[in-house]
C-alpha positions as CSV (number, residue, x, y, z in Angstrom):
1,M,-150.3,177.7,-56.7
2,T,-151.2,175.1,-54.0
3,T,-149.3,171.9,-53.7
4,H,-150.2,168.5,-52.3
5,Q,-148.2,166.2,-50.3
6,A,-146.2,163.3,-52.1
7,H,-148.1,159.9,-52.1
8,F,-144.9,158.1,-53.1
9,D,-141.4,158.1,-51.6
10,L,-138.0,157.9,-53.3
11,G,-137.0,154.4,-53.7
12,Q,-140.6,153.0,-54.1
13,I,-141.0,150.8,-56.8
14,V,-144.0,152.0,-58.8
15,H,-146.3,151.4,-62.2
16,H,-147.4,153.4,-64.8
17,R,-151.2,153.5,-65.1
18,R,-151.2,154.6,-68.6
19,F,-148.1,153.2,-70.3
20,H,-147.7,150.1,-68.1
21,Y,-144.1,150.2,-67.2
22,R,-142.5,149.5,-63.8
23,G,-139.8,152.1,-62.2
24,V,-138.3,153.4,-59.1
25,I,-138.7,156.8,-57.9
26,Y,-135.5,158.9,-57.7
27,G,-136.6,162.5,-57.2
28,V,-140.0,164.1,-56.2
29,D,-140.9,167.9,-57.3
30,P,-144.0,169.3,-55.0
31,C,-145.4,170.7,-58.2
32,F,-144.7,170.6,-61.9
33,S,-141.1,172.0,-62.3
34,L,-140.4,171.7,-66.0
35,D,-141.4,174.6,-68.9
36,D,-144.5,175.0,-70.4
37,A,-143.4,173.8,-73.6
38,W,-142.4,170.6,-72.3
39,Y,-146.0,170.4,-70.6
40,E,-147.8,171.1,-73.8
41,T,-145.8,168.6,-75.9
42,V,-145.3,165.7,-73.7
43,A,-148.2,165.9,-71.0
44,S,-151.0,165.2,-73.3
45,T,-153.6,164.3,-70.4
46,R,-153.1,167.5,-69.0
47,P,-152.5,166.2,-65.5
48,P,-152.4,169.0,-62.6
49,K,-149.3,171.0,-62.3
50,D,-149.8,171.7,-58.6
51,A,-149.7,168.0,-57.6
52,P,-146.6,166.1,-57.2
53,W,-144.5,164.9,-60.1
54,Y,-141.8,162.1,-59.8
55,H,-138.5,161.5,-61.6
56,V,-138.4,157.7,-62.7
57,L,-135.8,155.2,-63.5
58,V,-137.6,153.1,-66.0
59,D,-137.2,149.2,-65.6
60,G,-135.4,147.7,-68.4
61,T,-134.3,150.5,-70.1
62,D,-131.5,153.3,-69.9
63,S,-134.6,156.0,-69.8
64,T,-136.0,158.2,-67.2
65,T,-139.3,159.8,-67.1
66,Y,-141.1,162.7,-65.6
67,V,-144.6,161.6,-64.5
68,A,-147.5,163.2,-62.4
69,E,-149.0,161.6,-59.3
70,R,-152.0,160.6,-61.0
71,N,-150.5,158.5,-63.5
72,L,-148.7,156.0,-60.8
73,E,-149.7,153.5,-58.6
74,P,-147.8,151.3,-56.0
75,C,-146.0,148.3,-58.0
76,E,-147.1,144.9,-56.8
77,D,-144.0,143.5,-58.5
78,H,-141.4,144.0,-56.0
79,Q,-138.4,142.5,-58.1
80,Q,-135.5,144.5,-58.5
81,I,-135.3,147.4,-61.1
82,N,-132.9,146.9,-64.0
83,H,-131.7,150.3,-64.8
84,P,-127.8,151.4,-65.5
85,N,-128.1,154.5,-63.3
86,L,-129.7,152.5,-60.1
87,G,-126.3,152.6,-58.5
88,D,-126.0,156.3,-58.9
89,C,-129.1,156.8,-56.9
90,F,-129.4,154.0,-54.5
91,S,-127.1,152.2,-52.0
92,H,-129.2,148.8,-51.7
93,F,-132.2,147.2,-52.0
94,D,-134.3,145.4,-49.1
95,G,-136.6,143.2,-51.4
96,D,-139.4,145.9,-51.1
97,R,-137.7,149.3,-51.9
98,Y,-134.5,150.9,-52.7
99,Y,-132.6,153.3,-50.1
100,T,-130.8,156.5,-51.3
101,R,-127.1,156.8,-50.5
102,D,-127.6,159.2,-47.9
103,T,-130.2,156.9,-45.9
104,R,-128.8,155.5,-42.8
105,Q,-130.5,151.9,-42.7
């Protein structure tokens, strides 16, 4: 299986094209890494498995999602994300993006 380079980064605020929520990326998989049963049940549009998939903290909820790259776009709204696990994943926000705890900036 060929994989593609990710277009989004950890800490980047994104918008889901189909479900119209904002979130912040806290994990990146170079290709789909869950099981086939999840894909068959949840991924109704059948996005490619060999492209990047992202773990996203969903703004204004306590939910996380696993999203195919083709369903995301950069978010124009750079207001902070409201999620109870934000501090577990990130150390600070610079007004544009979040930085992981191991980032020295």
